[in-house]
N, C-alpha and C positions, 0 to 999 in steps of 0.2 A: 570551426568558427568560435572565437572567444568573445565573450561579452565583457565590455568595459565595466569595471567594478565601481560604477557610480549609478545612482538612480535605479533604473530597471535591472541592471546587472546584479546589484546587491539583493534585490527582492527575488530574482531568478535563482541566485545561488542559495538563498535561504530556503526557497521552495524545494530545490533539488536536494539539499541536505535533509530536510524533513521527510521527503519522499524516500530517500535512502534509509532513514531511520525506520520509517513505516515498513519498508521492504525487509530490513534486517530483523525487525520484530516478528514479521510473519514467516520469514524463512527459518528463523531460530525455533519458533514454536512448531512450525510444520515439520521440520526435520526431526526434532526431538520426539514428537508424537508418532511420526511414521516409524522411526527406529524402535520406539517402545512398542508400537502396535505390531511390528513384525518380529519382535524378540522371541515369541513363542511359535513362530511360523505364520502361515497364511491365515487370514481371518476365517473363522468357522461359522459365522452367522452373517446374515444380511446387514444387520445393524453395525457390526464390527467392520464389515467391508465398506459400508457407506461412510463411517467415521474415518477410516483410513483414506478414502478417496477425498474427503473434505480437507484433510491435512496435506495431502499431496497437492491439491489445488491451492491451498494457502501458501505452500512453498513456491509453487510456480508463479503465483501472483506477486509474491515478494521479489522474486528474480525479475519479473517484468517491471515492477515499480522501480527497482534500482537501475535497470537498463535504461528505461525511459527518462528517469531523473538525470542520469549522467550524460546520456547522449542527446537529450532533447530539452528537458526543463532547464538545464544549466545554461543553455543558449537561448532561452526564452522562446521556444518553438510553439507555434499555435497547435500543431498536431500533438506534440508532447503534452501540452496543457490539457487538451481534451482527452487524451488517452488516460492520463492519471486522474484527472478530475472525475471523468465519467465512470471508467471501469472500477477504480478503487472506491469511488463514492457509492456505486451500486452494491459492491461487496460489503462495505461497512454498514450501509443502511439495512441490508438484508440481515447481516450479523446482529445488529441491534434489535431489529424487529423479531427475528426468529429465535435468537439465543439469549440475548441480554434481558429484554423486556419480560419474557416468561420466567426468567430466573435460572436458566440452565447455566449461565455464566454470571459470576458476580459482577456487580455494577462497576466497581472501581477497576478491576482487571479488564472488564469488557469495554470500558470507555477509553483506554489508552490508545488503541489503534485509530478509532474514529476521531479522537481529539488531535492526534498527530496529523491525520488526513485533513481535518478542517483547517489547521494552521498552515499546512502546505498549500492547500487550495487557495486560501486567502492570500498568501505570499505570491503564488503564481498568478492570481488574478490581478493584484496590484502591479506586478511586473509587466504583464501583458497589456494592461490598460495604459501604462506609462510609455512603453515603447516596444511593440512587437518586433523582434529581431529576425526570426527566421520562420519559415513555413514548416 
């Protein structure tokens, strides 16, 4: 189903593009950290294994964000809206609370993903409020 590129369609396309950007950011970071983490073999400590698992999850969430954006947000789907707003929002809030606020991740670098998510969520909200197109 294609969305007409007026009104809600433009907002939906903007949201989808931003969610794709969010996904690419997380996929890129995740893959680079997983490859780096496995360069010397399997993790040898619990902390290293948990870190590797975190970056595998970041990679998978990036893939999910892109799939939902292209398959659902682009056509202004209510289900796609909630999948990316809720799932990615929980991930970004947890990231901010547990990694950025305590200072484990620098503020500027740590805000890029949540800022992209916030803009995507705002665009998707405007699109859905203007004209929900599909379920």
